[in-house]
VEXKETOR-55905 format. One record per residue (C-alpha): chain; residue number from 0; z, x, y. Coordinates in nm, 3 decimals, m for minus. Layout:
   chain     n         Z         X         Y
       A   NUM         Z         X         Y
...
***
This chain:
   chain     n         Z         X         Y
       A     0     1.603    m3.521    m0.790
       A     1     1.259    m3.569    m0.639
       A     2     1.005    m3.593    m0.919
       A     3     0.684    m3.408    m0.850
       A     4     0.372    m3.292    m1.029
       A     5     0.569    m3.027    m1.217
       A     6     0.801    m3.292    m1.361
       A     7     0.501    m3.499    m1.469
       A     8     0.341    m3.195    m1.628
       A     9     0.664    m3.092    m1.803
       A    10     0.741    m3.434    m1.955
       A    11     0.379    m3.490    m2.053
       A    12     0.390    m3.162    m2.241
       A    13     0.713    m3.258    m2.420
       A    14     0.565    m3.593    m2.522
       A    15     0.263    m3.416    m2.670
       A    16     0.496    m3.192    m2.870
       A    17     0.674    m3.504    m3.005
       A    18     0.365    m3.678    m3.141
       A    19     0.317    m3.494    m3.473
       A    20     0.663    m3.571    m3.612
       A    21     0.657    m3.933    m3.488
       A    22     0.315    m3.997    m3.639
       A    23     0.424    m3.841    m3.968
       A    24     0.729    m4.069    m3.973
       A    25     0.508    m4.375    m3.913
       A    26     0.278    m4.269    m4.196
       A    27     0.577    m4.210    m4.424
       A    28     0.726    m4.554    m4.360
       A    29     0.387    m4.719    m4.412
       A    30     0.344    m4.542    m4.748
       A    31     0.698    m4.637    m4.850
       A    32     0.626    m5.002    m4.762
       A    33     0.306    m4.988    m4.966
       A    34     0.499    m4.848    m5.265
       A    35     0.803    m5.074    m5.254
       A    36     0.648    m5.395    m5.116
       A    37     0.271    m5.454    m5.072
       A    38    m0.022    m5.357    m4.855
       A    39     0.030    m5.633    m4.596
       A    40     0.367    m5.490    m4.497
       A    41     0.225    m5.138    m4.485
       A    42    m0.078    m5.247    m4.282
       A    43     0.138    m5.444    m4.038
       A    44     0.362    m5.146    m3.969
       A    45     0.081    m4.892    m3.947
       A    46    m0.145    m5.098    m3.721
       A    47     0.122    m5.184    m3.468
       A    48     0.287    m4.840    m3.465
       A    49    m0.033    m4.636    m3.446
       A    50    m0.167    m4.873    m3.182
       A    51     0.144    m4.828    m2.966
       A    52     0.134    m4.450    m3.008
       A    53    m0.234    m4.453    m2.911
       A    54    m0.136    m4.623    m2.585
       A    55     0.141    m4.368    m2.534
       A    56    m0.099    m4.079    m2.600
       A    57    m0.345    m4.220    m2.348
       A    58    m0.078    m4.246    m2.077
       A    59     0.051    m3.896    m2.151
       A    60    m0.299    m3.748    m2.130
       A    61    m0.371    m3.927    m1.802
       A    62    m0.048    m3.792    m1.657
       A    63    m0.105    m3.442    m1.796
       A    64    m0.457    m3.412    m1.656
       A    65    m0.376    m3.551    m1.312
       A    66    m0.007    m3.480    m1.241
       A    67    m0.070    m3.452    m0.866
       A    68    m0.218    m3.802    m0.842
       A    69    m0.012    m4.032    m0.617
       A    70     0.220    m4.249    m0.826
       A    71     0.167    m4.038    m1.141
       A    72     0.541    m4.010    m1.208
       A    73     0.616    m4.381    m1.161
       A    74     0.316    m4.481    m1.373
       A    75     0.412    m4.251    m1.661
       A    76     0.778    m4.355    m1.634
       A    77     0.742    m4.731    m1.664
       A    78     0.458    m4.719    m1.916
       A    79     0.640    m4.480    m2.149
       A    80     0.951    m4.700    m2.117
       A    81     0.744    m5.002    m2.217
       A    82     0.582    m4.829    m2.515
       A    83     0.920    m4.689    m2.627
       A    84     1.071    m5.038    m2.615
       A    85     0.772    m5.172    m2.810
       A    86     0.793    m4.904    m3.079
       A    87     1.170    m4.940    m3.124
       A    88     1.160    m5.320    m3.123
       A    89     0.874    m5.343    m3.369
       A    90     1.037    m5.096    m3.609
       A    91     1.371    m5.280    m3.589
       A    92     1.211    m5.623    m3.647
       A    93     1.010    m5.478    m3.935
       A    94     1.318    m5.355    m4.120
       A    95     1.510    m5.678    m4.050
       A    96     1.227    m5.893    m4.188
       A    97     1.186    m5.655    m4.480
       A    98     1.560    m5.694    m4.556
       A    99     1.531    m6.071    m4.537
       A   100     1.228    m6.065    m4.769
       A   101     1.364    m5.811    m5.013
       A   102     1.746    m5.797    m5.011
       A   103     1.730    m5.576    m5.318
       A   104     1.589    m5.299    m5.099
       A   105     1.901    m5.291    m4.879
       A   106     1.977    m4.917    m4.934
       A   107     1.622    m4.823    m4.847
       A   108     1.620    m5.047    m4.543
       A   109     1.953    m4.918    m4.411
       A   110     1.831    m4.559    m4.445
       A   111     1.510    m4.645    m4.259
       A   112     1.706    m4.819    m3.985
       A   113     1.942    m4.523    m3.944
       A   114     1.647    m4.288    m3.936
       A   115     1.472    m4.505    m3.678
       A   116     1.783    m4.497    m3.463
       A   117     1.810    m4.118    m3.476
       A   118     1.441    m4.047    m3.423
       A   119     1.414    m4.297    m3.140
       A   120     1.733    m4.175    m2.971
       A   121     1.635    m3.809    m2.996
       A   122     1.279    m3.848    m2.869
       A   123     1.174    m3.755    m2.515
       A   124     1.315    m3.983    m2.243
       A   125     1.215    m3.984    m1.880
       A   126     1.497    m4.218    m1.779
       A   127     1.810    m4.402    m1.888
       A   128     1.598    m4.716    m1.937
       A   129     1.381    m4.531    m2.187
       A   130     1.690    m4.414    m2.375
       A   131     1.837    m4.765    m2.385
       A   132     1.504    m4.908    m2.501
       A   133     1.501    m4.661    m2.788
       A   134     1.860    m4.712    m2.916
       A   135     1.939    m5.081    m2.856
       A   136     1.688    m5.240    m3.102
       A   137     1.780    m5.022    m3.405
       A   138     2.149    m5.054    m3.321
       A   139     2.119    m5.434    m3.320
       A   140     1.925    m5.421    m3.646
       A   141     2.193    m5.210    m3.813
       A   142     2.466    m5.436    m3.678
       A   143     2.292    m5.755    m3.792
       A   144     2.236    m5.628    m4.144
       A   145     2.588    m5.484    m4.169
       A   146     2.755    m5.805    m4.055
       A   147     2.559    m6.015    m4.302
       A   148     2.606    m5.776    m4.596
       A   149     2.965    m5.655    m4.554
       A   150     3.111    m5.893    m4.299
       A   151     3.439    m5.912    m4.494
       A   152     3.479    m5.531    m4.507
       A   153     3.625    m5.431    m4.170
       A   154     3.645    m5.065    m4.269
       A   155     3.277    m5.043    m4.352
       A   156     3.185    m5.225    m4.032
       A   157     3.399    m4.985    m3.834
       A   158     3.238    m4.688    m4.009
       A   159     2.895    m4.830    m3.930
       A   160     2.988    m4.874    m3.563
       A   161     3.126    m4.519    m3.547
       A   162     2.805    m4.388    m3.703
       A   163     2.589    m4.574    m3.451
       A   164     2.803    m4.464    m3.157
       A   165     2.804    m4.107    m3.284
       A   166     2.427    m4.100    m3.307
       A   167     2.396    m4.253    m2.960
       A   168     2.647    m4.005    m2.813
       A   169     2.478    m3.703    m2.969
       A   170     2.138    m3.833    m2.860
       A   171     2.262    m3.885    m2.503
       A   172     2.384    m3.525    m2.488
       A   173     2.043    m3.418    m2.619
       A   174     1.873    m3.629    m2.351
       A   175     2.083    m3.458    m2.081
       A   176     1.999    m3.120    m2.232
       A   177     1.630    m3.212    m2.231
       A   178     1.665    m3.314    m1.869
       A   179     1.822    m2.978    m1.780
       A   180     1.552    m2.796    m1.975
       A   181     1.285    m2.978    m1.779
       A   182     1.461    m2.898    m1.452
       A   183     1.477    m2.531    m1.549
       A   184     1.110    m2.540    m1.645
       A   185     1.015    m2.705    m1.316
       A   186     1.225    m2.458    m1.119
       A   187     1.069    m2.169    m1.309
       A   188     0.721    m2.310    m1.252
       A   189     0.786    m2.351    m0.880
       A   190     0.926    m2.001    m0.855
       A   191     0.634    m1.868    m1.055
       A   192     0.396    m2.045    m0.820
       A   193     0.581    m1.897    m0.523
       A   194     0.558    m1.557    m0.687
       A   195     0.186    m1.602    m0.752
       A   196     0.139    m1.708    m0.391
       A   197     0.338    m1.408    m0.273
       A   198     0.136    m1.179    m0.499
       A   199    m0.190    m1.329    m0.371
       A   200    m0.071    m1.280    m0.015
       A   201     0.038    m0.926    m0.097
       A   202    m0.303    m0.853    m0.251
       A   203    m0.474    m0.997     0.054
       A   204    m0.250    m0.796     0.286
       A   205    m0.308    m0.483     0.078
       A   206    m0.681    m0.537     0.093
       A   207    m0.660    m0.592     0.467
       A   208    m0.449    m0.278     0.501
       A   209    m0.696    m0.081     0.289
       A   210    m0.984    m0.209     0.498
       A   211    m0.795    m0.117     0.814
       A   212    m0.719     0.225     0.668
       A   213    m1.084     0.276     0.578
       A   214    m1.181     0.167     0.928
       A   215    m0.926     0.408     1.070
       A   216    m1.061     0.689     0.856
       A   217    m1.415     0.615     0.971
       A   218    m1.296     0.599     1.330
       A   219    m1.107     0.929     1.299
       A   220    m1.409     1.089     1.134
       A   221    m1.629     0.973     1.420
       A   222    m1.378     1.088     1.682
       A   223    m1.339     1.418     1.500
       A   224    m1.712     1.481     1.509
       A   225    m1.764     1.363     1.866
       A   226    m1.468     1.560     2.008
       A   227    m1.513     1.873     1.800
       A   228    m1.878     1.911     1.898
       A   229    m1.817     1.979     2.271
       A   230    m1.488     2.153     2.192
       A   231    m1.677     2.385     1.959
       A   232    m1.902     2.486     2.247
       A   233    m1.610     2.539     2.487
       A   234    m1.403     2.752     2.250
       A   235    m1.707     2.943     2.130
       A   236    m1.809     3.034     2.483
       A   237    m1.449     3.137     2.558
       A   238    m1.461     3.377     2.264
       A   239    m1.790     3.518     2.387
       A   240    m1.649     3.562     2.739
       A   241    m1.334     3.728     2.607
       A   242    m1.543     4.006     2.453
       A   243    m1.696     4.105     2.785
       A   244    m1.516     4.320     3.040
       A   245    m1.435     4.136     3.359
       A   246    m1.180     4.146     3.643
       A   247    m0.819     4.069     3.551
       A   248    m0.815     3.740     3.743
       A   249    m1.124     3.614     3.562
       A   250    m0.989     3.734     3.228
       A   251    m0.670     3.538     3.293
       A   252    m0.874     3.224     3.362
       A   253    m1.068     3.275     3.041
       A   254    m0.741     3.314     2.851
       A   255    m0.608     2.994     3.008
       A   256    m0.924     2.813     2.900
       A   257    m0.880     2.945     2.549
       A   258    m0.513     2.844     2.540
       A   259    m0.590     2.493     2.664
       A   260    m0.882     2.452     2.422
       A   261    m0.675     2.580     2.131
       A   262    m0.395     2.340     2.222
       A   263    m0.644     2.051     2.234
       A   264    m0.780     2.152     1.896
       A   265    m0.432     2.159     1.744
       A   266    m0.354     1.818     1.892
       A   267    m0.679     1.686     1.747
       A   268    m0.593     1.825     1.406
       A   269    m0.251     1.663     1.431
       A   270    m0.406     1.326     1.516
       A   271    m0.648     1.351     1.225
       A   272    m0.356     1.432     0.996
       A   273    m0.149     1.136     1.122
       A   274    m0.198     0.912     0.820
       A   275    m0.086     1.184     0.580
       A   276     0.212     1.271     0.800
       A   277     0.318     0.906     0.800
       A   278     0.297     0.889     0.420
       A   279     0.475     1.221     0.373
       A   280     0.173     1.373     0.199
       A   281     0.071     1.625     0.464
       A   282     0.128     1.989     0.370
       A   283     0.241     2.238     0.630
       A   284    m0.013     2.510     0.714
       A   285     0.197     2.824     0.744
       A   286     0.053     3.123     0.927
       A   287     0.187     3.416     1.134
       A   288     0.274     3.283     1.479
       A   289     0.423     3.436     1.791
       A   290     0.640     3.146     1.902
       A   291     0.737     3.316     2.229
       A   292     0.368     3.349     2.321
       A   293     0.314     2.989     2.214
       A   294     0.586     2.867     2.452
       A   295     0.435     3.076     2.733
       A   296     0.093     2.919     2.668
       A   297     0.243     2.570     2.683
       A   298     0.400     2.659     3.016
       A   299     0.072     2.785     3.160
       A   300    m0.123     2.479     3.048
       A   301     0.135     2.222     3.162
       A   302     0.265     2.386     3.479
       A   303     0.000     2.229     3.703
       A   304     0.080     1.880     3.575
       A   305     0.452     1.945     3.628
       A   306     0.391     2.057     3.988
       A   307     0.173     1.751     4.056
       A   308     0.474     1.534     3.967
       A   309     0.699     1.730     4.204
       A   310     0.906     1.871     3.917
       A   311     1.004     2.219     3.808
       A   312     0.941     2.364     3.462
       A   313     1.155     2.648     3.329
       A   314     1.099     2.822     2.995
       A   315     1.361     3.052     2.842
       A   316     1.354     3.247     2.518
       A   317     1.682     3.375     2.373
       A   318     1.665     3.634     2.099
       A   319     1.483     3.951     2.006
       A   320     1.107     3.942     2.055
       A   321     1.042     4.038     1.692
       A   322     1.248     3.739     1.573
       A   323     1.000     3.502     1.737
       A   324     0.711     3.635     1.526
       A   325     0.736     3.416     1.218
       A   326     0.535     3.240     0.953
       A   327     0.527     2.868     1.042
       A   328     0.296     2.577     1.119
       A   329     0.209     2.644     1.483
       A   330     0.033     2.309     1.521
       A   331     0.340     2.109     1.417
       A   332     0.577     2.312     1.632
       A   333     0.349     2.280     1.933
       A   334     0.299     1.906     1.878
       A   335     0.673     1.840     1.877
       A   336     0.741     2.050     2.188
       A   337     0.454     1.890     2.378
       A   338     0.572     1.543     2.278
       A   339     0.923     1.622     2.404
       A   340     0.776     1.766     2.725
       A   341     0.545     1.467     2.778
       A   342     0.835     1.224     2.740
       A   343     1.045     1.430     2.981
       A   344     0.768     1.418     3.242
       A   345     0.743     1.039     3.210
       A   346     1.116     0.978     3.248
       A   347     1.228     1.243     3.498
       A   348     1.195     1.116     3.856
       A   349     1.295     1.448     4.015
       A   350     1.448     1.778     3.919
       A   351     1.393     2.039     3.649
       A   352     1.271     2.028     3.294
       A   353     1.389     2.320     3.085
       A   354     1.234     2.435     2.756
       A   355     1.452     2.675     2.559
       A   356     1.360     2.863     2.244
       A   357     1.621     3.047     2.036
       A   358     1.562     3.274     1.739
       A   359     1.870     3.326     1.525
       A   360     1.842     3.573     1.234
       A   361     2.007     3.430     0.923
       A   362     1.893     3.664     0.641
       A   363     1.706     3.987     0.595
       A   364     1.370     3.822     0.665
       A   365     1.487     3.474     0.771
       A   366     1.508     3.320     1.116
       A   367     1.649     2.991     1.236
       A   368     1.437     2.868     1.528
       A   369     1.587     2.616     1.767
       A   370     1.391     2.449     2.046
       A   371     1.536     2.235     2.323
       A   372     1.372     2.029     2.597
       A   373     1.620     1.910     2.859
       A   374     1.526     1.661     3.129
       A   375     1.703     1.490     3.416
       A   376     1.601     1.135     3.328
       A   377     1.816     0.834     3.231
       A   378     1.927     0.986     2.900
       A   379     1.960     0.816     2.561
       A   380     2.265     0.599     2.480
       A   381     2.461     0.739     2.189
       A   382     2.414     0.427     1.976
       A   383     2.034     0.452     2.016
       A   384     1.987     0.820     1.934
       A   385     1.900     0.769     1.569
       A   386     1.692     0.455     1.616
       A   387     1.436     0.608     1.856
       A   388     1.307     0.841     1.583
       A   389     1.198     0.539     1.374
       A   390     0.835     0.415     1.402
       A   391     0.775     0.170     1.688
       A   392     1.134     0.198     1.810
       A   393     1.182     0.297     2.172
       A   394     1.405     0.242     2.472
       A   395     1.315     0.008     2.756
       A   396     1.235     0.309     2.977
       A   397     0.988     0.443     2.721
       A   398     0.826     0.103     2.684
       A   399     0.794     0.072     3.060
       A   400     0.629     0.415     3.069
       A   401     0.362     0.291     2.830
       A   402     0.480     0.453     2.506
       A   403     0.382     0.313     2.167
       A   404     0.698     0.419     1.985
       A   405     0.520     0.651     1.741
       A   406     0.553     0.991     1.907
       A   407     0.912     1.068     1.809
       A   408     0.857     0.931     1.457
       A   409     0.568     1.176     1.413
       A   410     0.785     1.454     1.557
       A   411     1.051     1.376     1.300
       A   412     0.796     1.381     1.017
       A   413     0.661     1.715     1.142
       A   414     1.005     1.876     1.163
       A   415     1.123     1.742     0.828
       A   416     0.796     1.863     0.676
       A   417     0.901     2.213     0.782
       A   418     1.247     2.169     0.631
       A   419     1.417     2.126     0.966
       A   420     1.632     1.884     1.163
       A   421     1.570     1.690     1.483
       A   422     1.789     1.502     1.726
       A   423     1.887     1.421     2.083
       A   424     2.207     1.467     2.282
       A   425     2.307     1.440     2.644
       A   426     2.181     1.720     2.871
       A   427     2.427     1.914     3.089
       A   428     2.440     1.742     3.427
       A   429     2.279     1.423     3.295
       A   430     1.957     1.335     3.123
       A   431     1.852     1.388     2.762
       A   432     1.828     1.704     2.555
       A   433     1.583     1.672     2.266
       A   434     1.611     1.949     2.007
       A   435     1.485     2.054     1.668
       A   436     1.561     2.342     1.433
       A   437     1.341     2.485     1.160
       A   438     1.379     2.774     0.916
       A   439     1.109     3.040     0.922
       A   440     1.024     3.376     0.771
       A   441     0.992     3.678     0.999
       A   442     0.659     3.866     0.974
       A   443     0.548     4.206     1.101
       A   444     0.289     4.074     1.343
       A   445     0.025     3.816     1.417
       A   446    m0.323     3.887     1.290
       A   447    m0.578     3.886     1.568
       A   448    m0.914     3.715     1.540
       A   449    m1.197     3.918     1.403
       A   450    m1.341     4.172     1.640
       A   451    m1.706     4.220     1.704
       A   452    m1.739     4.444     1.396
       A   453    m2.068     4.377     1.222
       A   454    m2.096     4.286     0.853
       A   455    m2.174     4.554     0.597
       A   456    m2.546     4.506     0.650
       A   457    m2.757     4.305     0.897
       A   458    m2.806     3.949     0.772
       A   459    m3.082     3.697     0.812
       A   460    m2.908     3.366     0.885
       A   461    m3.068     3.022     0.888
       A   462    m2.865     2.768     1.088
       A   463    m2.931     2.394     1.088
       A   464    m2.776     2.224     1.391
       A   465    m2.901     1.922     1.587
       A   466    m2.687     1.980     1.899
       A   467    m2.866     2.208     2.147
       A   468    m2.549     2.359     2.297
       A   469    m2.418     2.436     1.949
       A   470    m2.746     2.608     1.859
       A   471    m2.715     2.832     2.165
       A   472    m2.353     2.908     2.074
       A   473    m2.444     2.992     1.714
       A   474    m2.710     3.234     1.832
       A   475    m2.462     3.406     2.067
       A   476    m2.191     3.437     1.800
       A   477    m2.416     3.543     1.513
       A   478    m2.610     3.798     1.719
       A   479    m2.280     3.957     1.821
       A   480    m2.225     4.025     1.451
       A   481    m2.571     4.181     1.421
       A   482    m2.732     3.889     1.243
       A   483    m3.095     3.784     1.278
       A   484    m3.082     3.408     1.352
       A   485    m3.330     3.130     1.280
       A   486    m3.239     2.788     1.418
       A   487    m3.363     2.447     1.300
       A   488    m3.270     2.101     1.421
       A   489    m3.230     1.890     1.106
       A   490    m3.197     1.896     0.729
       A   491    m3.567     1.847     0.661
       A   492    m3.653     2.159     0.865
       A   493    m3.376     2.348     0.683
       A   494    m3.527     2.255     0.344
       A   495    m3.871     2.373     0.458
       A   496    m3.738     2.700     0.603
       A   497    m3.526     2.775     0.294
       A   498    m3.841     2.782     0.076
       A   499    m3.939     3.114     0.236
       A   500    m3.672     3.301     0.036
       A   501    m3.608     3.527     0.332
       A   502    m3.254     3.426     0.426
       A   503    m2.918     3.568     0.324
       A   504    m2.714     3.269     0.441
       A   505    m2.763     2.908     0.547
       A   506    m2.514     2.746     0.786
       A   507    m2.568     2.370     0.754
       A   508    m2.441     2.099     0.988
       A   509    m2.365     1.769     0.812
       A   510    m2.451     1.491     1.056
       A   511    m2.813     1.542     1.160
       A   512    m3.114     1.314     1.218
       A   513    m3.415     1.287     0.981
       A   514    m3.216     1.433     0.690
       A   515    m2.842     1.500     0.690
       A   516    m2.687     1.821     0.565
       A   517    m2.561     1.693     0.229
       A   518    m2.900     1.543     0.142
       A   519    m3.076     1.864     0.246
       A   520    m2.836     2.070     0.036
       A   521    m2.910     1.856    m0.270
       A   522    m3.286     1.907    m0.221
       A   523    m3.243     2.284    m0.182
       A   524    m3.033     2.312    m0.498
       A   525    m3.282     2.099    m0.695
       A   526    m3.578     2.309    m0.582
       A   527    m3.392     2.631    m0.667
       A   528    m3.336     2.504    m1.020
       A   529    m3.690     2.371    m1.066
       A   530    m3.866     2.681    m0.927
       A   531    m3.629     2.949    m1.043
       A   532    m3.547     3.065    m0.691
       A   533    m3.232     3.273    m0.631
       A   534    m2.933     3.071    m0.517
       A   535    m2.905     3.075    m0.137
       A   536    m2.544     3.084    m0.010
       A   537    m2.491     2.763     0.187
       A   538    m2.185     2.699     0.403
       A   539    m2.139     2.362     0.566
       A   540    m2.063     2.390     0.936
       A   541    m1.912     2.059     1.039
       A   542    m1.649     1.868     1.232
       A   543    m1.589     1.632     0.938
       A   544    m1.321     1.822     0.751
       A   545    m1.115     1.554     0.578
       A   546    m1.015     1.657     0.225
       A   547    m1.251     1.403     0.068
       A   548    m1.536     1.531     0.286
       A   549    m1.479     1.893     0.185
       A   550    m1.462     1.792    m0.183
       A   551    m1.793     1.606    m0.143
       A   552    m1.965     1.909     0.012
       A   553    m1.845     2.142    m0.264
       A   554    m1.949     1.893    m0.532
       A   555    m2.295     1.877    m0.374
       A   556    m2.341     2.251    m0.414
       A   557    m2.196     2.409    m0.098
       A   558    m2.037     2.752    m0.131
       A   559    m1.777     2.672     0.133
       A   560    m1.700     2.492     0.458
       A   561    m1.662     2.625     0.811
       A   562    m1.513     2.373     1.047
       A   563    m1.588     2.310     1.409
       A   564    m1.474     2.438     1.648
       A   565    m1.591     2.759     1.486
       A   566    m1.309     2.997     1.401
       A   567    m1.439     3.345     1.475
       A   568    m1.230     3.510     1.204
       A   569    m1.354     3.261     0.945
       A   570    m1.718     3.309     1.051
       A   571    m1.678     3.687     1.033
       A   572    m1.523     3.650     0.688
       A   573    m1.820     3.451     0.559
       A   574    m2.069     3.703     0.701
       A   575    m1.872     3.992     0.551
       A   576    m1.857     3.820     0.209
       A   577    m2.229     3.752     0.206
       A   578    m2.304     4.103     0.335
       A   579    m2.099     4.261     0.055
       A   580    m2.268     4.051    m0.215
***
């Protein structure tokens, strides 16, 4: 055993626990000596014994307070051995001299000697030397007195020897047990320290992870705002262009722009939802979707990239057209297919990539959708087909292509979130065939975006928006719905304009200079309460649409939230609601 600070601390603590009973025994013997003999005997015993125990207490306290000090164990060991030898020797000499002075007190003296043997043997011992120092002097004292008193009685001498040996044997077992107890205590202390260290490290790692997560959230919020702002303009202009008659070729280009912008928006939403997908806390957003049309849009958007790589893209749909019109999460479905397609493009040197969609009716209103993306790349070894769907796991080919190993893990989370299954097999003729199946509910049709129908009555709308292109877009969209539009550039101007009481609705951006939207909303609500003005409907129009952001807007007094890019149907719904009020 290598003694360390924990051993020093453990034995020092056990010595402290021993002091009360030892000091009481010293006081008891001193009082007995005073009663049976005289004060000189009592004073002699008390002074020497209390003095020795004072030395022992000092050494124990030094060791207890500085157990890590170099040489602490050796110092405590030899000094406690010396004090133990001194205590046992003095007590043994005291009883021997008392017997010689007062032979008539033999029964009392023998009892004291036996008690001294037991107490000394059973006290704390750091070493074998300490144990020997505690038992040898009283054993010699008992033997000396016994030989002189009953030297001619062999039976009594034998009984005395057996008694002494029995006490020593029992005390030795107790010393071993004490040693084991200390070892268990030290082991427990070390393990507890390791556990505390591990807990401290875990807390530090958790704090670092939380800080990283907060940083990620701030980064995603910033990216959301910065990307959604120009995307809002693009998609808004596409909607405006779609409502004007134009040649078929131009209309097709506008539709392609809308498809590409919508796909980008869905990918952005998927990226913003990544943390919740990874934790399994993201809820699917189910809505009527024409999956066949979705596959066709993917083909139109990606066909140019496929042709640039010298590949061929084929898209097949198997099943009745009405079975592809279902209620599902279009963003998740699209994200998985695009991820499969992107991987196929990276790993296919030449040949054809085939996307297949199958709609299999399973119940009266149920459909089982199966999607397959087959490439002509190196394929996936059978023993690796489960592993690649784990986070940060990928094949050497994927790593060489620059993948991070997260795409397929997110795909798996998306599919399982829809109650489906995902996997990969070998493709006919070589390559890999990635597939997934999801259950869905058939619907009668897909609701189209709101038309240019005006609200119930013309509205006067105040819009606060700091981005010039977004202000132009808002004017175009709102005027199409017959609204009279007033535009301001920041929250302070919105507060000033709202005091005129001439508006039916305020659309408020959040991130603006001078005064942001939330601060402006708080001022407006306070002034309404203080001046008794009617409550002005305020809808936040923002790219920051995390759940905690939306909750903050509503708590600040907003009537609702419209997210950027502006959804025409949602904007029309707000105007209709306000117009009907």
